[in-house]
C-alpha positions in Angstrom: 45.1 203.2 68.1 41.6 204.6 68.7 39.8 205.0 65.3 37.4 207.8 64.7 34.1 207.5 63.0 34.5 210.7 61.0 35.4 210.2 57.3 38.6 211.8 56.1 38.0 215.1 54.3 37.9 214.5 50.5 39.7 217.3 48.7 37.9 219.3 46.0 38.4 218.2 42.5 37.1 215.3 40.6 33.5 216.4 40.8 31.0 216.7 43.7 29.5 213.4 42.9 32.8 211.6 43.4 33.5 213.4 46.7 30.0 212.5 48.0 30.4 209.0 46.8 33.7 208.4 48.6 32.5 210.2 51.8 29.4 208.1 51.9 31.3 204.9 51.2 33.9 205.7 53.8 31.2 206.4 56.5 29.6 203.1 55.7 33.0 201.3 55.8 33.6 202.8 59.3 30.2 201.6 60.6 30.8 198.1 59.2 34.4 197.9 60.6 33.1 199.0 64.0 30.6 196.1 64.0 33.2 193.7 62.8 35.6 194.8 65.5 33.1 194.0 68.2 32.1 190.7 66.8 33.2 187.2 67.8 34.2 186.1 64.3 37.3 184.0 63.9 40.4 185.9 62.7 40.2 184.4 59.2 36.6 185.4 58.7 37.1 188.8 60.2 40.0 189.8 58.0 38.3 188.5 54.9 35.3 190.7 55.4 37.4 193.5 56.8 39.7 193.6 53.8 36.8 193.3 51.3 35.0 196.2 53.0 38.2 198.3 53.2 38.9 198.0 49.5 35.4 198.4 48.2 34.9 201.8 50.1 37.6 203.5 48.0 37.4 201.3 44.9 40.9 199.9 45.5 41.9 197.1 43.2 44.0 195.0 45.7 45.1 194.8 49.3 46.4 192.5 52.0 46.6 192.0 55.7 49.9 190.9 57.2 50.1 189.6 60.8 53.1 189.0 63.1 53.8 185.3 63.9 54.9 184.1 67.4 58.4 184.1 66.0 58.2 187.8 65.2 57.9 187.6 61.4 55.2 188.9 59.1 52.8 186.4 57.5 50.1 186.9 54.9 46.7 186.5 56.7 44.4 187.7 53.9 44.8 189.2 50.4 42.8 190.4 47.4 44.3 190.5 43.9 47.9 191.0 45.1 49.1 188.7 42.4 47.7 191.2 39.8 49.7 194.2 41.0 52.8 193.3 39.1 55.1 192.7 42.1 57.0 190.1 40.0 56.9 192.0 36.7 60.1 193.8 37.4 63.3 192.4 38.7 63.5 192.7 42.5 60.0 194.0 42.8 58.9 191.4 45.3 62.1 191.9 47.4 61.7 195.7 47.4 58.1 195.3 48.5 59.0 192.9 51.3 61.7 195.4 52.5 59.0 198.1 52.6 56.9 195.8 54.8 59.9 195.2 57.1 60.6 198.9 57.4 56.9 199.8 58.2 56.8 196.8 60.7 59.9 197.9 62.6 59.1 201.7 62.6 59.0 203.2 66.0 56.6 204.8 66.6 54.3 203.1 64.2 53.2 205.3 61.3 51.4 205.0 57.9 53.4 205.1 54.7 52.3 206.2 51.2 54.5 205.2 48.2 53.9 206.5 44.7 54.2 204.3 41.7 57.9 203.4 41.3 58.6 205.4 44.4 61.1 204.7 47.1 60.7 204.9 50.8 63.1 207.0 52.8 65.6 204.8 54.7 64.6 204.1 58.4 66.7 204.3 61.5 67.1 200.5 61.6 69.5 198.2 59.9 69.3 198.6 56.0 68.2 195.5 54.1 69.9 193.9 51.0 67.5 195.9 48.7 66.1 199.3 49.0 62.4 199.7 50.1 60.5 200.6 47.0 57.1 200.3 45.3 58.0 198.9 41.8 54.4 198.8 40.6 52.1 201.2 38.6 49.8 201.7 41.7 49.9 203.8 44.8 50.8 201.6 47.8 49.3 202.5 51.2 50.7 200.8 54.4 48.9 201.3 57.7 50.2 199.6 60.9 47.9 197.5 63.1 49.0 198.1 66.7 48.4 196.9 70.2 47.3 199.1 73.1 51.0 199.4 74.0 51.7 200.9 70.5 53.5 197.7 69.4 53.0 196.7 65.7 51.3 193.4 65.3 50.3 193.6 61.7 50.1 195.8 58.5 47.1 196.7 56.4 48.3 197.1 52.8 46.1 198.8 50.1 47.0 199.3 46.4 45.1 202.2 44.7 44.9 203.1 41.0 46.9 206.1 39.8 44.0 207.7 38.1 42.6 209.8 41.0 43.3 213.3 41.9 46.8 213.4 43.5 45.3 215.3 46.5 43.1 212.3 47.3 45.8 209.8 48.1 46.7 211.4 51.5 43.0 211.0 52.3 43.1 207.4 51.2 46.1 206.9 53.5 44.3 208.5 56.4 41.3 206.2 55.7 43.5 203.1 55.7 45.2 204.2 58.9 41.8 204.6 60.6 40.6 201.2 59.3 43.7 199.6 60.7 42.6 201.1 64.0 39.4 199.0 63.8 41.6 195.9 63.3 43.5 196.8 66.4 40.2 197.1 68.3 39.3 193.6 67.1 42.5 192.2 68.5 41.9 194.0 71.9 38.3 192.7 72.1 39.4 189.2 71.1 42.1 189.1 73.7 39.6 190.3 76.3 37.1 187.6 75.4 39.8 184.9 75.5 40.9 186.2 79.0 37.3 186.2 80.2 36.8 182.7 78.9 39.9 181.4 80.6 39.0 183.1 83.8 35.5 181.6 83.7 37.0 178.1 83.0 39.4 178.5 85.9 36.5 179.5 88.2 34.5 176.5 87.1 37.4 174.1 87.6 38.1 175.6 91.0 34.5 175.2 92.1 34.4 171.6 90.7 37.6 170.7 92.7 36.2 172.2 95.8 32.9 170.2 95.5 34.5 166.8 94.8 36.9 167.2 97.7 34.2 168.2 100.2 33.4 164.6 101.2 35.1 161.3 101.8 32.0 159.2 101.0 32.6 157.5 97.7 29.0 157.8 96.6 28.8 161.5 97.4 32.1 162.2 95.7 31.1 160.2 92.6 27.8 162.2 92.3 29.7 165.4 92.5 32.1 164.3 89.8 29.2 163.1 87.6 26.9 166.1 87.8 29.4 168.9 88.2 31.8 167.3 85.7 29.1 167.0 83.0 28.4 170.7 83.2 32.1 171.5 83.0 32.7 169.1 80.0 29.4 170.1 78.3 28.7 166.5 77.4 25.4 164.5 77.5 26.2 162.0 80.2 29.0 161.2 82.6 29.3 158.0 84.6 31.7 157.3 87.5 32.9 153.9 88.6 35.1 152.9 91.6 37.0 149.7 92.1 36.7 148.7 95.8 38.3 145.2 95.7 40.9 143.7 93.3 38.7 143.4 90.2 35.0 144.2 90.9 33.9 147.7 89.9 30.8 149.5 91.2 28.9 152.1 89.2 28.7 154.8 91.8 27.0 157.6 89.9 25.3 158.5 86.6 24.8 162.2 85.8 21.2 163.3 86.0 20.1 160.2 87.9 19.3 160.4 91.6 19.7 156.6 92.1 21.7 154.1 90.3 19.6 151.0 89.6 22.3 148.4 89.8 20.0 145.6 88.7 19.1 147.3 85.4 20.5 146.0 82.2 22.0 149.4 81.3 23.9 149.7 84.5 25.1 146.1 84.5 26.5 146.4 81.0 28.0 149.8 81.9 29.7 148.1 84.9 31.1 145.3 82.7 32.4 147.8 80.2 34.2 149.8 83.0 35.6 146.6 84.5 36.9 145.4 81.1 38.6 148.8 80.4 40.1 148.9 83.9 41.6 145.4 83.3 42.9 146.6 79.9 44.4 149.7 81.5 44.1 151.9 78.4 41.6 154.6 77.3 38.8 153.5 75.1 37.6 156.1 72.5 34.6 155.4 70.3 33.6 157.8 67.5 31.0 155.8 65.6 33.3 153.1 64.4 34.8 150.4 66.6 38.6 149.9 66.6 39.4 146.4 65.3 42.5 146.2 67.5 40.5 146.2 70.9 41.0 143.2 73.3 38.2 140.7 73.0 36.8 141.4 76.5 36.7 145.1 75.8 35.2 144.6 72.3 32.4 142.3 73.6 31.6 144.7 76.5 31.5 147.6 74.1 29.2 145.8 71.8 26.8 144.9 74.6 26.8 148.5 75.9 26.2 150.0 72.5 23.0 147.9 72.3 21.7 149.9 75.3 23.1 153.3 74.4 24.0 154.8 71.0 26.4 157.7 71.6 28.3 159.1 68.7 31.2 159.8 71.0 32.1 157.5 73.9 35.3 157.7 76.0 36.0 155.3 78.8 39.1 156.4 80.7 40.8 154.8 83.8 41.9 157.5 86.3 44.9 156.6 88.4 46.1 158.8 91.3 49.8 159.5 91.7 49.8 157.6 95.0 48.8 154.4 93.3 52.3 153.0 93.1 51.3 149.5 92.3 50.9 149.7 88.6 50.1 145.9 88.4 46.6 146.6 89.8 43.9 148.4 87.9 43.2 152.0 88.5 41.0 153.0 91.4 38.4 154.9 89.4 37.0 155.1 85.8 35.0 157.7 84.0 32.6 157.2 81.1 31.7 160.2 78.9 28.9 160.1 76.3 28.0 162.7 73.7 25.0 161.9 71.5 25.5 165.0 69.2 29.1 166.0 69.6 30.6 169.0 67.7 32.7 168.5 64.7 35.8 169.5 66.5 36.0 167.4 69.7 39.4 168.5 70.9 38.0 171.1 73.4 35.6 168.5 74.7 38.3 165.9 75.2 40.6 168.5 76.9 37.8 169.4 79.4 37.2 165.7 80.0 40.9 165.2 80.8 40.8 168.1 83.3 37.8 166.6 85.1 39.6 163.2 85.2 42.8 164.8 86.6 40.9 166.3 89.5 38.5 163.4 90.0 41.4 160.8 90.4 42.6 162.0 93.9 39.1 162.7 95.2 37.9 159.2 94.3 41.1 157.6 95.6 40.8 159.4 99.0 37.1 158.3 99.3 37.9 154.7 98.4 40.8 154.5 100.7 38.7 156.0 103.6 36.1 153.3 103.0 38.8 150.7 103.5 39.9 152.0 106.9 39.2 149.4 109.6 37.8 149.9 113.2 35.3 152.6 112.2 33.3 151.8 115.3 35.9 153.7 117.3 34.7 156.8 115.6 31.1 156.3 116.4 31.2 158.0 119.8 32.6 161.1 118.2 30.0 161.0 115.6 27.3 160.6 118.2 28.6 163.6 120.1 28.6 165.6 116.9 25.1 164.6 116.2 24.0 165.4 119.8 25.5 168.9 119.6 23.4 169.6 116.4 25.8 169.1 113.6 29.4 169.4 112.4 29.6 173.2 112.9 28.5 173.1 116.5 30.8 170.1 117.2 33.8 172.0 115.8 32.8 175.1 117.7 32.5 173.2 121.0 35.8 171.4 120.3 37.6 174.6 119.7 36.1 176.2 122.8 37.2 173.2 124.9 40.6 173.2 123.4 40.9 177.0 124.1 40.0 176.4 127.7 42.4 173.6 128.2 45.1 175.5 126.4 44.5 178.6 128.5 44.7 176.5 131.7 47.9 174.9 130.6 49.4 178.2 129.6 48.4 179.8 133.0 49.3 176.9 135.4 52.1 174.9 133.9 55.5 176.5 134.8 58.3 176.6 132.3 61.8 178.2 132.4 62.1 181.6 130.8 65.3 181.8 128.8 66.5 185.0 127.2 68.7 184.7 124.2 72.0 186.5 123.8 75.0 186.2 121.4 78.6 186.5 122.4 82.1 185.3 122.0 84.5 183.2 124.1 87.5 185.0 125.6 90.2 184.3 128.1 89.8 186.3 131.3 93.3 187.7 131.0 93.7 189.2 127.5 96.0 192.2 126.7 96.2 194.6 123.9 99.7 195.8 123.0 100.0 199.5 122.3 103.3 201.5 121.7 104.3 203.4 124.8 105.0 206.5 122.7 104.7 207.4 119.0 107.2 205.6 116.9 108.0 203.7 113.7 107.8 199.9 113.9 111.2 198.4 113.1 110.8 194.8 114.2 108.0 192.4 115.3 109.6 189.7 117.4 106.3 187.8 118.2 104.9 185.4 115.7 101.3 184.1 115.5 100.4 181.6 118.2 103.9 182.1 119.8 104.1 181.6 123.6 106.1 184.3 125.3 107.0 185.1 128.9 106.0 188.3 130.7 108.1 191.3 129.9 109.1 189.7 126.6 110.0 192.3 123.9 107.2 191.9 121.4 107.7 195.0 119.1 110.7 197.2 118.6 110.1 200.8 117.6 112.1 203.8 116.7 111.6 207.5 117.4 113.6 210.4 116.0 112.4 212.6 118.9 113.6 210.0 121.4 117.0 209.8 119.7 117.4 213.6 119.7 116.3 214.0 123.3 118.4 211.0 124.5 121.5 212.2 122.7 121.0 215.7 124.0 120.7 214.4 127.6 123.6 212.0 127.2 125.7 214.8 125.6 124.9 217.0 128.6 125.8 214.2 131.0 129.2 213.6 129.3 130.0 217.3 129.1 129.2 217.8 132.8 131.2 214.7 133.7 134.2 216.2 131.9 133.8 219.5 133.7 133.6 217.7 137.0 136.8 215.9 136.2 138.6 219.2 135.3 137.3 220.8 138.5 138.6 217.8 140.6 142.0 218.2 139.0 142.1 221.9 139.8 141.1 221.3 143.4 143.9 218.6 143.7 146.5 221.2 142.6 146.0 223.2 145.9 144.8 226.5 144.4 144.3 229.6 146.6 141.4 229.4 149.0 139.3 231.8 147.0 139.8 230.0 143.8 139.1 226.7 145.5 135.8 227.9 146.8 134.9 229.1 143.3 135.9 225.8 141.7 133.9 223.8 144.2 130.9 226.0 143.5 131.3 225.4 139.8 131.7 221.7 140.4 128.5 221.6 142.4 126.7 223.3 139.5 128.1 220.7 137.1 127.1 217.8 139.3 123.6 219.2 139.4 123.5 219.4 135.7 124.9 215.9 135.4 122.3 214.5 137.7 119.6 216.2 135.8 120.8 214.8 132.6 120.9 211.3 134.1 117.4 211.9 135.4 116.2 212.9 131.9 117.7 209.7 130.4 116.1 207.6 133.1 112.7 209.4 132.5 113.1 208.7 128.7 113.9 205.0 129.5 110.7 204.8 131.6 108.5 206.7 129.1 109.6 204.7 126.1 110.1 201.4 127.9 113.8 201.4 127.1 116.4 199.0 128.6 118.2 201.0 131.3 121.9 201.4 130.3 125.0 203.0 131.7 125.2 206.5 130.4 128.9 206.0 129.9 128.1 203.4 127.3 127.9 204.4 123.6 124.2 204.8 123.7 123.4 201.2 122.8 120.5 199.2 124.2 120.5 195.5 123.0 122.8 196.6 120.2 120.4 199.3 119.0 120.8 203.1 118.9 119.3 205.5 121.4 116.2 206.1 119.3 114.9 202.5 119.7 112.4 201.5 122.3 110.1 198.5 122.8 106.6 197.3 123.6 106.7 194.4 126.1 104.3 191.7 127.2 102.8 192.7 130.6 103.0 190.8 133.8 100.2 188.4 134.7 97.4 189.5 137.0 96.2 187.8 140.2 94.4 185.1 138.2 97.6 183.5 136.8 98.8 180.3 138.3 102.2 180.2 139.9 105.1 179.3 137.6 105.3 178.4 134.0 102.4 180.5 132.6 103.0 182.3 129.4 101.2 184.7 127.0 100.0 183.5 123.6 100.0 185.8 120.6 96.5 185.9 119.0 97.1 187.9 115.9 97.7 186.7 112.4 101.0 187.6 110.8 100.6 191.3 110.3 104.3 192.2 109.6 103.5 193.5 106.2 101.0 196.0 107.4 103.0 197.2 110.5 106.6 197.2 109.6 107.7 200.8 108.7 104.4 202.2 109.9 104.2 205.1 112.4 102.1 203.9 115.4 100.5 206.2 118.0 99.9 205.2 121.6 96.2 204.7 120.9 96.7 202.2 118.0 96.7 198.5 118.8 99.6 196.5 117.4 99.2 193.0 118.9 96.8 191.1 121.1 98.0 188.4 123.5 96.1 186.3 126.0 96.7 183.9 128.9 95.1 180.8 127.4 96.1 178.5 130.4 94.1 180.7 132.8 90.3 181.0 133.3 87.9 181.7 130.4 84.6 183.5 130.2 82.0 184.5 127.6 81.5 188.1 126.7 77.7 188.5 126.0 75.9 191.3 124.2 72.4 191.2 125.8 69.8 193.2 123.8 68.0 195.8 125.7 64.7 194.1 125.2 66.0 191.1 127.2 67.9 192.9 130.0 64.7 193.7 132.0 63.9 190.0 132.4 67.5 189.3 133.5 67.4 192.1 136.1 64.0 191.0 137.4 65.4 187.5 137.9 68.2 188.9 140.0 65.8 190.9 142.0 63.4 188.0 142.7 64.8 185.5 145.2 62.6 182.7 143.7 64.1 183.2 140.2 67.9 183.2 140.8 70.4 181.0 142.6 73.1 181.8 145.1 76.6 180.4 145.4 77.5 179.6 149.0 81.2 179.0 148.1 81.5 182.6 146.8 79.9 184.4 149.7 76.3 183.9 148.6 76.7 185.7 145.3 73.6 185.8 143.0 73.8 184.0 139.7 71.7 182.7 136.8 72.4 179.5 134.9 73.3 180.0 131.2 72.9 177.4 128.5 75.8 177.7 126.0 75.9 176.3 122.5 79.1 176.7 120.5 78.8 177.6 116.8 81.6 175.1 116.2 79.7 172.3 118.1 76.0 173.1 117.7 74.9 169.6 118.8 76.2 169.9 122.4 75.0 172.1 125.2 77.3 173.4 128.0 76.7 175.4 131.1 77.9 178.7 132.5 77.1 181.1 135.3 76.2 184.8 135.1 76.9 186.5 138.4 75.1 189.8 139.2 78.5 191.6 139.5 79.4 190.6 136.0 76.4 192.3 134.4 77.4 195.8 133.4 75.3 198.8 134.4 75.5 200.6 131.1 73.9 200.0 127.8 76.1 200.8 124.8 75.4 200.7 121.0 76.1 197.4 119.4 79.1 198.2 117.2 79.7 194.7 116.1 76.3 194.1 114.4 75.8 196.2 111.3 72.1 195.3 111.1 71.3 195.7 114.8 71.0 199.3 116.1 69.5 198.8 119.5 71.8 199.2 122.6 73.1 196.1 124.3 74.4 195.4 127.8 77.7 193.6 128.2 77.8 190.7 130.6 80.5 188.1 131.4 79.6 184.4 131.9 82.0 182.3 133.9 82.9 178.9 132.4 84.4 175.7 133.9 84.3 176.7 137.5 83.6 174.7 140.7 79.9 174.2 141.2 79.1 173.4 137.5 78.8 169.8 136.6 82.2 168.8 135.0 80.2 167.0 132.2 78.9 170.5 131.2 82.4 172.0 131.1 83.6 173.2 127.7 86.5 170.9 126.7 89.9 172.6 126.7 90.4 171.9 123.0 87.2 173.9 122.2 88.4 177.0 124.0 89.2 179.3 121.1 89.5 183.1 121.4 86.7 184.9 119.6 84.6 181.8 118.9 80.9 182.8 118.5 78.4 181.3 120.9 74.7 181.3 121.3 73.4 181.5 124.9 70.1 181.4 126.7 70.0 182.9 130.2 67.6 181.1 132.5 65.5 183.8 134.2 63.5 181.5 136.5 60.2 179.7 136.1 57.1 181.5 134.8 53.8 180.5 133.4 54.1 178.6 130.1 52.1 181.2 128.2 54.3 184.0 129.4 57.4 182.0 128.6 56.3 181.5 125.0 54.6 184.8 124.3 56.3 187.3 126.6 57.5 189.3 123.6 54.0 189.5 122.2 52.6 190.7 125.6 55.3 193.3 126.0 54.7 194.6 122.4 50.9 194.7 123.1 51.4 196.6 126.3 53.9 199.1 124.7 51.9 199.7 121.5 48.3 199.4 122.7 47.8 199.7 126.5 50.6 202.3 127.0 49.2 204.3 124.1 45.9 204.9 125.9 
C-alpha cells in the first residue's frame, strides 16, 4: 500500500471552519505519520505515537492496532479507550466485534470496512463464524488493513468515531484511516529493510573476522587478530586471549589495544592466573558487579585478585574448546576474557556477539597451538630460506607453480601411457539364431521351454494357416482325382479297345498324369515353403497327426563353428506362451531366440563415433597395433573387459580389424545417446590370450552387459588424459577460424 500525502476531500456541510480544521489536521497527521514510518522507533513506541496521532486528527474517541502473530492470529498491539466503546455492554458484542476483525483480516484482496452503529457486515467468501460480524456499539467503526508489499494483511487499524458528524464525512474518515494504515505498512517495510541491512552487515563483519584469524598459524598473530578484531565485533571495552601450550600453564597471548603484552606486569599476571583457574574449572565465569557465592575457591580468589586491578561492570571468562579436542579431561586449548566498563542495560546482544567470536576463535587458536607443537621444524628452514631469497611468499608460490608446470608439461609430453577408448557392449554366443515363422500363420503350440536344450531341426513352434490348408487340400484333391482317372484309363486300355480309342485314352491318361505330377509338385512346394513334414499324398493329409494346415518352425543346423557331435541349441527366451499362443505371426516377427552356448563367444560392442577415429588410427599405425601370427598375421587390438556382474575382475579380449564394421548406425539401444555408433565384435577365450584372463564358463551369460577399454597403443601421457579436450578445442576453436 502506497499512502498519498493528499488529505481526503471533506464534504460540504458542517461549516467551513470544521472542514478547514479537519483538512489541516489530516495534512499534519500525514506529515507526522510519514516521519514516524521512516524512523527507527521500536514497534511499541511507533504504534503508540501513530495511533495517538491518527485519532487526534479526526477527533476520534477510541482506536486500536491489531497485528498478526507468528502463529497467524490477531493480537492487540496498542489501543486507546477501547474499553469505553461498550463492546461488552450488549450480549455478544465482543464476539461480533472479533468476527469483524477476522473477516477484515482474511479478506482478499485487503479492503477497508465502515460499519454504522449497530450495523452488520456483509458475509465474506470465507467460512462463516459462530456469530455474525457486527458493530454492536453506538459509534461508527472504521477498519483499515495494514498490508505487506505482497498485499498480504499483517494487521488492522481500527478507529471508533462518534455518530454526531455529517454522514457524508464518514467515508472521508474511512479513506483517511486507510491511508494512515499505509504509513504503518511503510514502517514495516522500512523496519524489515533495516533488519536485513543489519544482519548483512553483521555477516560481513563475521566473515572478515574469520578470514583474519585464519590467515596465520602463529599463535601470537592469531591471538592479536582475535583480540583486536573481536573487540570491534563485540563492541566491548577490552578483549584478552589466552592459550594453553602445555598441560596446565596458560600464556596471555594478546590484549586488545596493546601492542605488547607485558607478562611481568601485575595486571597480566593476575589475568593469567584467572584464565588458568577458569580453564581448570572448565565452566564460563560471568561477573555482573556481584560475585557468585558458589564459585570454586581457586576461581574466587583469582577473580578477587583481578578485580583489584580492573573494575569492569561486566566480565566474562569463557574457555573455548575446538571440536577436535576429544580429550575432555584436559582443559580447553584457549580462553577469552571480555570486559565492559559501561555495558548497556540489555547485555543479551553483547553476549551473543561474544559467543560468535568464541566459536570462530576456537579452531583458529587450536590450529596455531597445534602447529607450534609440531617437531622437526628445522626441516622447513631451507624452504623458508628459499622463500625469503625469492623475495617473499608470493614470489615463492609463483616460482613453485612455474616449476611445477614445467615438470608437469615435461612429464605429459615425454612419459608414454596406453590410450584406451571406452565402449559398452554385451556378451553373446557367436552362433545365435532368431526363429521366425516360414510363412504367416497362427501359433498353435510352442514345444520349446526356457533354457531347454534342443537338437538341430527340432520342431520349436507349430503354426496353422487356413491358406495352407486350402491350397494343400486343393492340390491333394487334384492329385487324388487324377489318380482315379489314370486308374480308369488303365482299365480301359486293358480291355483292348479299338486302336483309335486306345490312342485317345492314352492321350487322356498322359494329360491326367501331367496334372497328377503337377499336383504332387504343388504339395512338395507347399511342404518346402511352410517347412512341413513330407508325407505320402495317398495318406489322409496328416503330418505328425496334424491336419494339412499345420506347419512348423525348426531349429537350424549348426554352422562351421560347431564342434562335432553332441552340440545342441539352448532356448534363450523366457516363457512367452501367453503372448504367442493364438497370435498370427508374420515372417518378419521373431518368435524365439536360440544360441549355441557350448561354442565360441564374443562381445558385441557399440563404439561411439567420437572414439572410432582413435581405433582406426591404431589399426593404421604398425607401432600401435599387434599382429597374430597364428591367424595369418591379422591385426588386432587388446581389449580390457569388465563384467557388470563381476566388476572387481578384469579380463582380456581381442578386437581384429575384420571384426570392426565399416558402417556407423544410430544407437537404438540407448535412449539418451543419439550419436551414431560402430559395431565391433571382440573375441574371447581364444588361443593367444593368457588363460588366466579368460572369462570363466559360468560367467558366460547371453546379453550380459560389459564395459570395455580398447587399447589403442602408447601415446604421450598428456594426450592420453586430455585427448578429448584437445579434440574439442580443435573442433570448436581452431577449425572455426
